[in-house]
ZALO-746511 format. One line per 2 residues: their letters; for each residue x, y, z of C-alpha. Coordinates in steps of 0.02 Angstrom, whole numbers, always signed. Each point is the difference from the previous one (the first is absolute). Example, Ala and Ser with C-alpha at 12.3 -4.5 7.8 and 13.67 -1.06 7.14 Angstrom:
BEGIN
as> +615 -225 +390; +69 +172 -33
This chain:
BEGIN
mk> -2910 +6375 +8097; -62 +174 +97
kt> -178 +37 -47; -53 +123 -135
kk> -48 +150 +112; +183 -7 +72
ln> +86 -5 -163; -122 +147 -59
al> +47 +102 +146; +189 -32 -24
ll> -11 +60 -168; -87 +152 +23
ai> +126 +40 +152; +141 -9 -138
al> -107 +112 -111; -2 +129 +109
ms> +179 -9 +56; +51 -6 -173
sl> -99 +164 -38; +83 +89 +167
lf> +179 -57 -65; -46 +73 -170
yg> -48 +181 +51; +118 -10 +137
cg> +154 -19 -100; -46 +133 -139
gt> -84 -146 -112; +198 -67 -40
sa> -27 -170 -87; +115 -131 +41
es> -90 -135 -109; +84 -80 -121
tg> +8 -149 -127; +141 -95 +12
sn> +139 +80 +97; +126 -2 +134
da> -28 +160 +76; +76 +2 +182
aa> -63 +171 +50; +83 +89 +157
sa> -166 +0 +55; -48 -173 -14
tp> -51 -90 +151; +139 -148 +37
sg> -79 -188 +27; -57 -18 +174
st> +20 +183 +41; -110 +129 +55
ds> -86 +181 -62; +26 +144 +105
ag> -134 -42 +127; +90 -168 +26
tg> -143 -94 -71; -5 -88 -181
ts> -170 +6 -94; -57 -151 -105
ag> -84 -10 -165; -157 -42 +76
gt> +30 +152 +137; +51 -96 +176
at> +135 +68 +70; +137 -95 +69
tt> +139 +46 +138; +177 -37 -60
dt> +152 +7 +93; +141 +52 -140
et> +144 -48 +130; -49 -188 -13
as> -65 +5 -176; +66 -133 -106
ak> -8 -88 -180; -7 -171 +91
ia> -152 -85 -72; +49 -184 +65
dg> +161 -110 +51; +36 -86 -140
dv> -133 -112 +23; -119 +56 -132
tl> +24 -12 -189; -101 +115 -137
ti> -26 -48 -152; -4 +151 -133
fc> -56 +1 -171; +70 +155 -82
df> +108 +62 -176; +174 -46 -18
pd> +95 +86 -112; +56 -38 -167
aa> +179 +56 +23; +23 -104 +178
ra> -45 -166 -52; +174 -39 -78
yy> +54 +40 +164; -125 -45 +138
td> -93 -147 +18; -173 +104 +67
lg> +5 +161 +86; +61 -77 +169
dn> +159 +16 -57; -1 +195 -16
pv> +94 +83 +161; -151 +116 +24
vq> -102 -158 +29; +133 -76 +121
qm> +12 +153 +102; -200 -7 +17
ee> +15 -175 +64; +125 +67 +136
et> -96 +135 +45; -167 -89 +17
gl> +37 -181 +45; -99 -69 -121
tl> +44 -133 -144; -56 +60 -168
ef> -25 -102 -162; -35 +53 -159
ih> -94 -55 -166; +17 +86 -157
ap> -88 -22 -179; +114 -58 -141
sg> +65 +133 -96; -97 +79 -134
dd> -156 -83 +95; -178 +69 -60
gs> -83 -12 +153; -39 -194 -28
yf> +110 -43 +153; -113 +91 +122
qm> -141 -89 -71; +92 -177 +7
ll> +54 +43 +187; -185 +55 +39
as> -54 -178 -71; +95 -94 +109
gd> -61 +49 +175; +174 +24 +56
lp> +9 +176 +24; +156 +104 +76
di> -31 +95 +162; +25 +166 -93
mk> -36 +66 -177; +51 +162 -78
tn> -94 +13 -163; -142 +98 -101
lf> -65 -148 -61; -120 -41 +106
et> -69 +191 -19; +13 -32 -191
ty> -42 -201 -32; -80 -79 +149
pg> -207 +32 +0; -62 +115 +111
gv> +193 +57 +30; +70 -17 +169
eg> -173 +2 +104; -38 -150 -124
ai> +153 -96 +53; -46 +53 +184
ed> -184 -71 -13; +63 -150 -82
gi> +124 -52 +130; +162 +44 -104
ly> +51 +156 +100; -6 +47 +153
nv> -79 +151 +76; +131 +109 +70
td> -97 +144 +54; -21 -33 +185
lv> +210 -29 -8; +46 +145 -86
ne> -126 +107 +125; +103 -84 +138
ya> +181 -13 -42; +43 +111 -180
tn> +40 +159 +67; +133 +37 -149
fq> -146 -39 -112; -131 +121 +105
tl> +145 +126 -11; +3 +13 -182
vn> -182 -6 -13; -8 +130 +126
es> +126 +105 -92; -65 -20 -186
gd> -96 +165 -1; -122 -97 -90
pd> -176 +45 +54; -62 -165 -91
vl> +135 -111 +53; -120 -114 +103
rk> -119 -22 -157; +165 -70 -92
it> +69 -114 +141; -152 -72 +43
gd> -145 -118 -112; -190 +18 +10
ng> -10 -103 +159; +125 +119 +106
si> +147 -120 -20; +181 +73 -17
ik> +43 -104 -184; +138 +117 -39
fg> +140 -25 +142; +157 +33 -47
tt> -34 +75 -164; +139 +100 -86
wl> +15 +173 +69; +69 +153 -112
pe> +105 +147 +59; -27 +172 -37
td> +91 -6 -175; -104 -138 -68
nn> -170 +24 +92; -150 +80 -82
ki> +77 +27 -173; -49 -43 -183
fn> +144 -106 -45; -42 -32 -205
gf> -41 +104 -157; +76 +52 -162
iv> +169 +57 -35; +56 +94 -149
rq> +156 +44 -84; +32 +181 +65
dw> +152 +21 -133; -116 -22 -139
ld> -138 +122 +83; +140 +127 -5
ay> +66 -44 -166; -203 +27 -69
gl> -39 +128 +82; -143 -90 +114
ea> -56 +18 +188; -22 -175 +93
pv> -162 -43 -40; -179 +8 +130
tl> -138 +1 -89; -50 -131 -135
dd> +10 +109 -142; +176 +37 +65
yt> +41 -178 -6; -57 -34 -171
nv> +95 +168 -59; +168 -61 +73
lr> -19 -192 -65; -39 +78 -181
vf> +154 +123 +8; +115 -169 +65
ke> -70 -90 -165; +20 +136 -120
ng> +186 +7 +73; +34 -170 -27
vq> -27 -84 +167; -41 -172 -35
ip> -126 -27 +150; -65 +158 +51
la> -89 -83 +158; +50 -166 +58
lc> -130 -85 +90; -31 -160 +92
qf> -121 -128 +35; -124 +64 +85
nq> -2 -144 +138; +170 +53 +52
aq> -40 +22 +188; +71 +188 +26
fs> -84 +51 -177; -166 -68 +42
an> +26 +61 +190; +36 +184 -56
np> -127 +9 -153; +88 +121 -135
ia> -105 +80 -129; -162 -102 +52
sa> -3 +102 +166; -25 +157 -90
fg> -180 -63 -32; -22 -56 +176
vs> +24 -192 -42; +131 -124 +16
vl> +74 -125 -96; -65 -150 +49
df> -92 +11 +171; -138 +43 +92
dl> -12 +184 +48; -95 +127 +109
da> -89 +138 -63; -9 +188 +82
eg> -177 -58 +87; +102 -148 +73
nv> -83 -133 -126; +106 -143 -71
ny> +2 -38 -199; +86 -107 -105
cr> +125 +91 -89; -46 -57 -178
tq> -156 +29 +0; +18 +173 +17
dg> -24 +139 -124; +172 +61 +64
yk> +105 -158 -40; -68 +21 -200
ef> +54 +172 +16; +169 -74 +59
lt> +6 -122 -144; -31 +116 -109
vl> +158 +117 +38; +99 -164 -9
sq> -77 -49 -165; +39 +183 -61
wa> +179 -30 +54; +17 -172 -100
ee> -81 +66 -143; +160 +136 -11
gl> +123 -116 +55; +30 +96 +157
id> -5 -172 +109; +49 -178 -76
td> -86 -160 -28; +136 -91 +108
fi> -52 +77 +179; -142 -129 +7
sr> +128 -123 +43; +135 +118 +80
ti> +54 +11 +175; +45 +175 +92
sd> +170 -64 +2; -5 -41 -188
sl> -71 +190 -48; +126 +81 +130
kl> +145 -72 -90; -75 +58 -173
fe> +3 +181 +84; +173 -4 +70
ng> +85 -63 -150; -87 +141 -119
ta> -146 -97 -76; -130 +70 +81
gm> -40 +181 +64; -101 -28 +138
cf> -41 -156 +127; -90 -47 +150
ah> +104 -26 +167; +38 -2 +191
ty> +104 +119 +82; +144 -137 +17
nv> +0 -21 -200; +15 +195 +3
ke> +176 -10 +101; +42 -138 -126
av> -42 +74 -164; +112 +164 +45
ta> +161 -119 +1; -41 -135 -134
ga> -92 +137 -113; +168 +116 +18
ai> +103 -151 -59; -70 -7 -176
dp> -29 +181 +2; +94 +126 +83
nf> -140 +131 -27; -134 -102 +79
ki> -113 +68 +125; -166 -33 +68
ta> -151 +60 +90; -153 -58 +76
ce> -169 +46 -84; -146 +44 +92
qp> -156 -124 -12; -77 +28 -164
ri> -171 +87 +22; -143 +78 -119
na> +34 +176 +93; +165 +66 +62
dd> -101 +45 +179; -85 -172 +11
tt> +31 -124 +122; +30 -182 -26
hm> -36 -137 +145; +47 -158 -60
sk> +193 -4 +58; +56 -115 +132
it> +75 +104 +139; +131 -94 +114
ss> -62 -61 +164; +76 -82 +160
in> -146 -134 +21; +18 -113 -149
an> -32 -186 -58; +147 -76 +74
sy> -5 -32 +178; +42 -131 +144
qv> -126 -149 +33; +20 -131 +124
sa> -68 -169 -48; -148 -68 +106
ss> +97 -164 +30; +149 +89 +88
ky> +43 -57 +166; +61 +164 +40
pe> -99 +140 -67; +59 +116 +146
ea> +182 -14 -29; -40 +25 -170
vk> -97 +153 +0; +134 +73 +139
fi> +135 -45 -122; -91 +91 -145
dy> -34 +159 +105; +214 -11 +47
lm> +26 +5 -191; -92 +190 +29
sp> +124 +64 +135; +110 +123 -51
ei> +166 -85 +38; -68 -138 -107
ll> -62 +103 -140; +178 +76 -16
lt> +76 -177 +14; -105 -73 -144
aw> +44 +147 -116; +203 +30 +49
gt> +59 -168 +51; +59 -43 +156
nn> +178 +82 -23; +107 -94 +117
ed> +184 -26 -2; -3 -121 -131
cv> -128 +80 -123; +15 +196 +25
ty> -152 +38 -112; -17 +201 +48
te> +88 +141 +77; -116 +126 +108
da> +36 +179 +26; -32 +91 +167
dg> -149 +63 -82; -72 -185 -34
tr> +43 +10 -177; +43 -163 -53
tf> +106 -33 -152; +20 -178 -93
td> +196 -61 +7; +85 -67 -153
lv> -35 -170 +60; -175 +33 -80
tn> +26 +137 -125; +154 -43 -63
np> +16 -188 +51; +186 -80 -5
dg> -55 -160 -52; -96 +62 -145
ld> -179 -14 +63; -129 +121 -71
yn> -86 +124 +115; -168 -100 -13
tv> +95 -163 +31; +84 +79 +174
rs> -163 +71 +60; -97 -188 -18
ly> +172 -68 +101; +4 +124 +139
mc> -162 +96 +11; -187 -70 +5
ap> -97 +57 -114; -136 -147 +14
lq> -28 +42 +194; +5 +183 -29
vk> -160 +79 +64; +28 +183 -26
yd> +122 +80 -129; +150 +117 +60
eq> -20 +166 -29; +169 +32 -24
me> +31 -134 -137; -180 +71 -92
aa> +56 +171 +1; +177 -34 -74
qy> -78 -129 -136; -132 +132 -56
sl> +122 +156 +14; +14 +57 -160
de> -87 +156 -69; -112 -102 -127
ch> -56 -113 +121; -56 +141 +111
qs> -92 +74 -148; -87 -143 -44
wa> -90 -7 +159; -50 +182 -39
aw> -47 -34 -172; -97 -161 +25
gt> -88 +72 +168; -67 +150 -86
nn> -188 +14 +8; +8 -186 +18
da> -68 -113 +137; -88 -145 +37
ay> -193 +26 +25; -65 -107 -117
rl> +104 -155 +28; -77 -128 +96
pi> +100 -18 +171; +123 -149 -1
yl> -65 -28 +175; -164 -63 -45
ty> -33 -186 +56; -128 -119 -68
ti> -78 -154 +71; +46 -173 -55
de> -147 -2 -115; +22 +187 -63
sk> +176 -35 -55; -48 -159 -87
el> -123 +68 -95; +85 +159 -34
ad> +173 -89 -72; -117 -100 -114
ik> -95 +166 -68; +166 +89 -20
tk> +83 -161 -93; -156 -2 -131
ls> +14 +191 -24; +180 -3 -31
ny> -5 -150 -128; -127 +79 -96
sd> +55 +181 +0; +191 +14 +4
ek> +15 -45 -189; -141 +93 -39
vy> +80 +151 +75; +145 -3 -93
rf> -96 -39 -159; -100 +169 +34
if> +163 +95 +7; +82 -73 -157
ge> -168 +40 -88; -34 -207 -27
es> -170 +51 +62; -96 +150 +1
ld> -33 +102 +165; -158 +96 -96
te> -91 -176 -50; +58 -119 +118
wd> +18 +76 +160; -176 -13 +63
sf> -4 -199 -26; +167 -5 +97
vs> -76 +79 +147; -147 -98 -16
el> +112 -172 +3; +96 +64 +147
kd> -162 +35 +109; -54 -192 -57
lg> +166 -52 +59; -36 +49 +167
se> +66 +192 +33; -145 +57 +76
rg> +0 -125 +137; +197 +30 +8
ee> -44 +178 +45; -137 -44 +139
ic> +138 -120 +69; +120 +163 -2
ka> -117 +112 +86; -56 -113 +123
ay> +203 -26 +54; +7 +191 -20
dr> -137 +22 +122; +68 -104 +117
yl> +155 +79 +2; -66 +181 +21
sr> -85 -69 +158; +144 -85 +95
């Protein structure tokens, strides 16, 4: 590996390059969270920018010849093993992802032999742990599990000799990744793709197109037809919400608000209701001064529970929410049992159809995040970002780290971004047509399959989502084309940001991650049930709150705050 001084110089160079690109292009953001956007301005694999040079993620300039550029990586003499997802719909037809025609075309173009390892259907992450324990790791692993489950994350796995530090190889060979980084328009992109020691730890993260990026995808939806019937406006303040729920109750709605378990990932990432009081539902948070606090020790959390306790006492929510998933509550909303629920923008699209099938008058609208005063700003919602926990990692035991990095970067070339999204479209399998302006449309093979295969099955057989590094802009725009989808983004994004959420890009040392995980487990084991008991009046907030907070501190909440603050400070200083 090259010396730290050289690496730091490289990282500084890309920081300067990124800022130049950002301001020179008017700040247009191409950063995405998982999209196959093959924008016309993207630079093909091995091609050059207008000056005839490609700028690396580390800032080194490399000269390439567009006329001789090739996707060839090997001559049939290199086999790369890959651990990645395998769609359930494809398992009945394919042995593994290697049977997919997109993968077979990749093998022809690159000269690589690709072999795949997949976890069994329904796996909870146990297979990955067994894979690690075996010591027999594949060359490439596409997963978020290093970041979410491995002590010390990616950097910890590098330190333990499990993963290869790809930083130098990325700087030398990954021109497509460098293009995506430089075109992201994100001034913090370097902080997000690197760890505390300057190594690149988010290589091949899932990038989003313009349609998806920098949006809030979750919030409350309400029956607009019922609001109209009762002369109500969509609620904004907590008092508004209380009034709407009461009116629903008075008019015979069985469950005015169908909540879900607090540990549902999307719910806890967006913190509805709790965010009105500047706290999350179950995590460590920032405050206005940049301090880190455990949410359930804060006065704001008591106020949050007070609101829910009032609603529970009035029957505006029901006791079953403590065991309900988001999907469960959505079904209650669609069938007319509930008047309001928490949803994703894609659920909005589904609900429009499903609800109308039961009640022709069914109409919905998305509500702004509840707040105390109408002009308040809430700070606890998740905003989508292209830099996320999913990434490609190369094992330290791989015989072919250079070829692995080149292949991962090949997946980020504009041509392959289109290939993974739309399929090979050869004469044996025509999956799309393309207009003169470049607009693509799926054929009946996909949308009205002659063999009766559903859309998702056809997509899993002829496209290749497991190796898709960027979602396709055309597809994402079509997927969220309904006015109700666009209205949900507008409503959920109103006076709402992520300023008090700890960045998902923090990294912890091996010792820190182990200690923090232990603390979180203790806090959760003690407080989860207590929180529900407070809500339903089984324990008194007035008399027992102080002892509740004291016990949380005894269980290590303050030590958890110290660990998170140290990681946050390191993140800011990257």
